N, C-alpha and C positions, 0 to 999 in steps of 0.2 A: 357302168359303166359311164363317166363325166362327159357333160358337153361342153361345146363352146360355140360361138359365133364369127362365122366365115365375112368377108369382106360384102356380100350379097346379100348379110342378113338371116341366112338360112342355117338353122343350127349345124352342128357336125360333131360325129361321136369321134371320141379323139380316146387312144388306148390310154389304161390306167399305168402311173410311174409314180417310184417312189419320191415323196417330197423331197427338195433338196435342204429344205430347212422346216422342222414340226416344232408347234409349240404345242405343250399339253397340261393341261389344266394349271396354268401357270398364274400366282398371285403375285402383286407387286403394290410395292407402298413403299412410305418413308416412315423411318424411326417405328416400323414392326409393325404399323397400321395400314393395313391394304386399303387401296384406291379401287384396284382392280381384280376380280377373283374368277379364278375357273377359264381362263381364256383358252381355247383352242387354235391353233393357227396352222396352216399347211401353206409352202411357197415353192413349184415346182421350180425346176431348170427352165429359164429363159421364159418365165412369166414375170408379170409386174402384181404385184398385191397391194391393197391398199387397207388402210385402216382407216375407219372413217368415225367421226363423233363431233360432238360439239366440244365447246372449247371446255377444258376442265375434268374431261370426260375419262383423261387417262392414256392418251395414245402414245402420249412422250414417254409416260412412266413404262410402258408396256415394250418399247423400244429399246430405253436405256438397259431394262429387265434381261432383253436379249442380248444384248452386245457387250454385256459384262458390269453393268453398271453396280450400283448398291441398291438398287431397289428389289431387286430379287426377294421374295419371300419365301415362296415354296412354287413346284411346279418341275416340268421338264424341257430341256431343251435340246432339239439334236441336230446335227448338222451334218450332212452327207454321210447318214449313218452312224455318227459318233455321237455319243451323248457328251455335251460340254456344259451341261448345269454347271452356273457358278464359277466357270474359267475366268478368269482376269480378263481384262480388255486389249492388253499385250497378246497374250496366248491364242484369242479370237481373231485380232488382226494378221498374225502369222497363219492363220487358216483361211484368210481371203474376206473376212468381216469387215466391212466401213460403215463410219457413223456418221450422216452429215445433221449438224445440229440447226436449231431454230436461229440461233445467234452466236458468232462468236465461231463463225466457221473459215473463217479466210485469216491469210496474215493481211493487214489492211497494208501495211506502209510497203509489202512486196505489190513486183508489177503482175499480171497474168500468169506470165510466162514462170518468175519464179517460185510462183505458188503451186504452178503442175511441175515444175522439176522438184519442189520438196516435196511431192507426194511420194515422187521413186529416190529420196535422197540417199537410200541405201541400193540399189538397183546399179548395174551399170551403167555407162553413161549410154552405151548402144540400147539398152533396154528403156532407160527412159527415153528417149529419140522415139522411140515405138510406140511407146504408151501415149505419148503425147499428139503422135500423127492420130492415133485411135479416138483421141477426145474430143479433136478438132474436125474429126468427121463425125464423131454426133453431135459436137456443137458448132457447126462454122462460122458465127457470129464472133466467137473468140479469137479467130484468126485476124481480125482486124482490130484487136484489141491488146495484142499481147504484151506492148511496151507499157500499157497504161496502168497504174496502181488502182490496186482495187477498192482502195478507200472512195476512189471516185467515179465506180461503177455504180450502177441503178440497181436495186435489189433481185431483179432477175436476172442480172448479170453476174451479179457475185455469185447467185446460187447454183447458178453452170458451171464459176471455178470451183465452188467446193465440191461439186459432185465429180467434175473431172479430176480435181486433186486426189480423191478417193480413188478414182479409175484408174491414176496414174499408179496409184501403191497397191492396185489388185495383182495379187503374187500368183505367178504361174508354178512356181517351186513354194509351196508353203514353208519349207526348210530354211529358205535364206530369206524372202522380202517380208519386211515388215515397218509398219510406219504407226508408232503410237498415237502421236498426234492427231490421227484421223477419228482414232476411236475412244481413246481414254481422255475423254476433253468431258464427260458425264459428270463428273465432281467439278466444281470452279476449283476446287483447292488440292487437288491432286498433283503432287509433287512425287516424284521418283526422287529418293537420296542421290546425293552428286557421286558418290561415291561407287555406288552400285550401278547406276546408269552410265560413269565413266566406262566401266568394267566391260558394260555390254556395247558400249562404243567401240571400243576397242578390240571387240573381238569380231566386230562388224566391219571394222577397217576404216571407219569414217568418222573419227575424233578430231573435231576442230578447234583452235586454238586463237583466242584472242589476244591484242598487241600486250594484253597486261598480264599474262601470263596464265590466266585461269581458264579451266575446260570450259567448252561450250558448244552446246548443240544448239539446232533450231528447235528441239522438242524441248529443253529443258526450262523451268520456269512454271507459271502459276498460269491461272485462266487457261485460254487456250495456249497451252504449253508452247513457249520460245515465242509467243507473240511479242515484236517489236514494240518496246513502249510500256509492258505489263510493269505494275508496280511490284517492288519487292522489299522488304523490310532487310534484306540481306545483299550488301553490297559488293560482295565477291560471287554471287550467285551467276548462272550462266547466262541469264537473259538480261541481270543488268550489265554482264559485259558487252553482251549485243548491243545495248541499246547507249553505252558511252562509246563503243566503236562508232555506231551511225550519228552520234553528234558530235564526234571528229572529223567526218567527211564534213558534216553542214558545215560545221567552221571553215574547215579548211576551205570550202566552195565560196565563202561570201568575206573572207580575208582580206580581198582585194577592193570592197565596198565600203568595210568598217572596222575600225581598231576600236572593241569595247572590253570591258572587262568582263569575262564569262560569269555568267551565275552560279553560286556557291551550292546551288540546289540543282538535281538534276531534273530534266524537263523531257517530255517526250519527243522524238524526233519531227512528228508533224501533227498540228493541231489544224482543225477545219472551221472557216468563219461560217457562220448563220446571220447572216446580215437583216437586221429587222426593222428596218428604215420605211418599209412600205407600210407597214404596220404602226410603228412607234410614232413615224412623221405625224397621222392622222390624231396623234394622241397628245399634241403640241399644240397650244393655245394658238389661234393665230395662222394655222398650217390646214390645209386641206387639198389633199391629192385625188385629183381625178382621174381617169381613165388614161389622157396622153401623158400624166406626169406620172403615172405609174410604170406606165410603158416604156417611157425613158427612162427613168432610173433603174427599171429591171435590163435596159439594155446596156445600161454605164455597168453596173453590178457584173454581168455576163464578160463585158469588154474586160474588165480587171481580173477577171477569173473566178468569180466566187461563184458557185454551183448551188448553193440551198439558201433560201430565202422565207422570211414570214412576209408574206404579200399582202395581210389583211386579214380581219375579222369577220366573217361570212353572214353573222347575225345580226351586222351593223345595221346595213339599208339594204334595198335591192340594187341602188347605186353600187354600193359596195362591191355587192356579188356581180355585176356585171364588169366592173374594173378587175375584181381577180380573174373571172374565166377569162378576160382579155388577156392579162398577162400568162395565164396558163397557156391562152390558146398559141400566142407569139413564140413559146418553147424556147426564149431565151434563159431560164432557170431550168436547171436539170432537176432540183428536187423542190418543188414548190410547198409550202406550210402555211396551214391556215391556223388559227387561235380560236377554242370554243370553248363553251363552259361545258361543265359533266353534265350536258344532256343530248341525248339520243335526235332531237329535231335539229342540233346546231351540226351533229355529226352529218345529218342528213342533208345541211345545207352545204356545208363544206364537200363533200362528195358529188353534188349536182354542178358543183363549180369547177369538179375537175382536177382539185389537188392531188398533189402527190402523199401529203401526208398531212395530220393532224397532232396540234399541242393539244392537250386537254388540261383547260385548266382547274385544279380541285383543289384549293388549299384546306390546311389542315390548322391553320393558325387562330386561336383562338379570337384577335382581332379580328379575323375575318368573317369565322364561322359563327360568332355572336352577334358581330354588327350588322353583319349582310345577308346572311342566312338564317339563323336561328337552327342549325342544325347542331346535332353530335358529331365525332368524329366517324362513328359507326356508319352513321347516314350520308357523310358524304363518301365514305369507300364506297356503298351501293352504289350510289350513284355514278362513280367513277367506274367502278367495272364496268355496269349498263351503259356507259357511252365508249369507254373501250372495247368493249363487245361487239359493239353496234358497228364501230368503225373496222376493225378485223375482219368481222363479215362484209364488210363492203370493200374488202381489200385495200385498206388504207394504213399507210406506217403511222404507228402512234407514238407521241412520247407524252409520259406522265410530268405534270407539272404542280406541284406543291407550291404555288407563290405564296411570296411571304416566307418562304423557307427559313429565313433566318431568326425570324420569330416564333418558329413551330417547336414545340418538343420532339425530340426524336423516338420516342415511342409511338408517338401522331403519326411522323413519315413513317417511321416502321411497316405500322398499320396499314396505309396506302399503298407504298411502294412494295413492300413484301406481298401484298395482297395480290395485286397486279402483278409482281413477279411470279408467284406463285402459279399464277393462271395461263403464265405467257401471253401477256396480251400487250406486253410494251418492246419496242425497241430501244429504250432510252429513257432516261429520266432527267430532269431541268433541277438546279438549283439556284435560287429566282429572290435577288435581294431587293423587293417591292419597292422600299421607303427608304433603302441604301445604308442601311446601319450597320452593317459587316465592318468588319477589319480584317486585314489579308490573316490573320492568325485565326480566327474564328472561322474564315472561307474556307482555308488551308485543311484544320481540322475537320469539317465538315463534309468538304470533298472525298477524305480519306477515308473516312465513316460511312458515306455512302456506296465507295468502291467496295470497300470489306462486305459490307450489307447484305448489297445487290448484285454486285459484279456486272452489271451495265453501262453501257455509255453514259458519259455525264455529260451534260451542256447548261451552262451557266448566263445566267443575265444578269448583269446589276445594275442598279440606279447610282446617280451621282451628286447624291443632296450632299454630301459632306466632302465630296470630291475626290472619294476612294475608288470609283468604280473601274480607275485603269488600275491601280497596284491590286484590288481583290480579283481582278481578271486573272493578272500574273500569276499572282498566288495561286490561283484555283488550277490553272496550269500543271504549275509546278509539283502541284499535289496530285493529278494526274486525269484532269478535264480533258476531254476531248474536241469538245465543241466550244464555241466562244460566240453567243448572242450579242451582237454591237451593230449601231447605225451610223449613218454617215453624218459627220460632225457631231455625234452624242444626241441628236435630234429624238426629242421623246418629251414625256410630260416632267412637269415640272423642272428639274435641273438635268433631265436628259439620263442619255446613259451613257456606257462606256462607247468611245467614237473607233470606229471600225479603222478608221485610217491610224492610227495612234496604235491601236491592238496590234494590226498586222505589222508597222514597223517595230514595235517591241520585242513582238515574239522573232520576228525574222533576225533582228538586228544584235539585240541584247540576251535574249536566249538562244540564239540560234535555232530556231524553229521553224520549220516549213510550214507555211499556210496554203500554197499553191496560188497564191496573188500574182499578178503580174506588178513587180514592185515599181519600174519605170514608170506606169500608165497611173498609177496610186495619186499623185497631186494633182496632175491636170483633169484627168477623169471626177476626182470628187469635188474639186473645185464647180466643175461645171454642174454635178449634181445638187452641190447646195445650191446654185440659181437656179435650179430646175424647180425645187421645194420653194422658196423665196426666202432663204434663210440670210443673214445678213452677218457674217462670218467675222469672230473678235480678230483682230488684226493681228496678234502674240497667240493666235492656235496654234498648236503643234501641226507641223506637215502641211496644213493647209492654207495655214493662217498669212498674210499679207508680208508679217513678219518675222515669219519662222527661219527665213534663211539671209533675212535684210540686217545690214550692219552698217552703224555710224560710228560709235566708240572706237575713238582711235587706237586704243587696247587692243581691241578685237580685230580689226583691220589690219591691222601691222601684222596679227599672224595670220590672218585669213590670206591674204596676198602671197605669203610663204608656204602655207599647206592650209587647206580647208578643214581638216580635224584640230586644227589647234584653234578654232572659233566655233565650230560647230560638231556633234556628235556625228554627222554622217556627210559624205556628199552629197548635195539638195538633188545634183542625178540620179543618184540612186531612187530617188521618188518621183524623178520626172519634175523637179524643180531647178531654178537657176540661185546661186548665192549672188546676193545686192549691195552694192555700197552706195549708201547716201553721206550726205553731209549736214552736220547741224553744230548743236552747241558742246558736243564732246569729240568731235572729230579733231584729228592732228596731222601733224606734215605727212604720213605717209598715203593718208587718205586722199589727200588734195593731191600729191604727186601722183599716185595712181590714176586720179581720172583724168589729170592735165595728160598722161601719156597715152590714156585710153583716147582721145579728141585728138593725138597729135601733137600736142604743143610738151616740148623740152623744158620742164621745171627751173633745169639750172640756168634760164635764160630770164626767169621769175623771182623775185622776191618772195618766196614759198611761206617765209617766217610772218610777214607782213599779209599773206592771203588766210592764213590761220587766223588770226587776230579776227580779218574782217567776217570772214565765213562766221566765226564764234559770235560775234557783234551781231549782225544780220539776224542768226537764229535768234538770239537773244531778244530782240525788238520785235521780231516777226511770229515768236513761238511757232516756226516752221521748220521743216526741212527744205534743204537748197536744191534746186536742180543744176544740170550741168550748166543751164542757160546763166542761171544766176551766177555762176564761177565764173563763166565766160565773160561777162558784165564786170563782175570783180576786176579780173586781168585786163579788159579795155580801161577800167578805171584807171589800176595802175600805171598803164602806160601812157596815160592823159589822152584817150581818145573818148571816153565816152563818163557816163555816171551812174551809179546804180538803180535799175528799175527792177520795181516789185515784179515778180513772177510766180502768181499764185498756183500753178501746176507742175511740181518736182518731177523731174524723169531722173532715173536710177541708173546706173552704172552697173553692169554685170561685170564679174571678178573677171 
């Protein structure tokens, strides 16, 4: 008779019982080649069983074989006394078997409440409520985050949602309840035929229809079935309809702030920002960020709603590690990232700093391998596997970065990312244009290829050597990238990077993609951040430049006075700025009259035409813009009270 250990540590005899789940002589693998052989496993009702082993030992392979994946080669699986060997995932789901994978375990763009409801979307409403209450009893922390989107949760919180969603789907009557999306995700390319799936949905009375008229269900699609934002080559597929409906909602919500031409290409409904200012800032010549600067910038990032940031490179120096640890301890950034080389000692330094995750740089570009390392691709892959394994063992989130990706061969990228993916060592992959030579078309093709090849979240990072970083980032998002790495004002080495404020504004206003950033704080907060960094912002820099919403041209101002969108792509207030009018060589009658009215002077009492000519003359002779004080002196001179006196500090008039 088996024994167990009670809370007091004394062994207790427990009665023998038939196992709820029994696995006998199981062999599993891929392509007919076994990864594990002769596995026996028994799970008693009400007990928790753990399968332990190092990375690559075959733990996931065993579980996928049990839950109806394609990894089963031989052996027997018995559930509640019934032989279920070889049954598909849908059949096992009807019998109450759920599967929570390591990745792609939730609907990212849905809230916690919506994910739990999705778990029981085939159940009656009162049953869903009952199951949700059970889940909250097991995971009480979820009760405080029911309205939060899963994409914004930590790894542990997300896993609670995933387990809770499966719990919600747990059938009491195995003839009725089923949720294929919980267990039929063992193959990334699993796609039920739409006609068969729709017949099944009609039978169970839960058929959804999109506005476009196509049949839709949350569990149709690729990857995690029904995952909003999943890519598809079929524009009429169910999850494409879901994405289009989501985009229509986002466009409607933003219609009051901007009128812009919608992108002809589809884009995900939500893309997240991974700000790299704290790391890239130190790589711009002349910029050195100490602990106080990093803490101030981290506070600004948190203020505008950015949750993930690369906050440094631990191997740089002891001072850098102290600054990184200070930012981590401050707790303003939810997901703190450090950049490491493919070395275990770098990973150990990152762990000691308390970081949430690491980006492990492991290039396979011949430019990097030959000139910096003298390694082969295989040697780099081995080093990367070792470093990622060490990071996993330390509990860090890991992201693979084959930097100089645009100059790397796809076979070499496949060797690196494919091996790390096979061993389940990474949470995402990065596409990095280290020297800024990519074009939008090249970037789009590479993102789509990586998505098809590896099926992991993609983050992109572009340098701006040819002024294409912004265009490349938008192209990557339209191709399926989920994260954009960018920096405030584009700070970074050489020509810098894609600018965070520009990326956010373009995604929100042009592609109608949510970033989670507080737009109204974007302008003033990032101007303040540039001051902390010590940057001299270009006057005509987008969003945060002095002239980005400043007007001097007569034809522009005449439109601005009537409607801001006649002279600007968005209202300045949408990003926390103000439209301004200044006077100069190209100013016209409308501008002069507007400025006069703003200071309480009736233009009808003056010779406005004469004032226009005088403004142009003074601007040409002094080669500067004129302030309100300058205009008032011209008014006084026209009335015979005084002459024009040069005033070197102009003042602007808000619209």
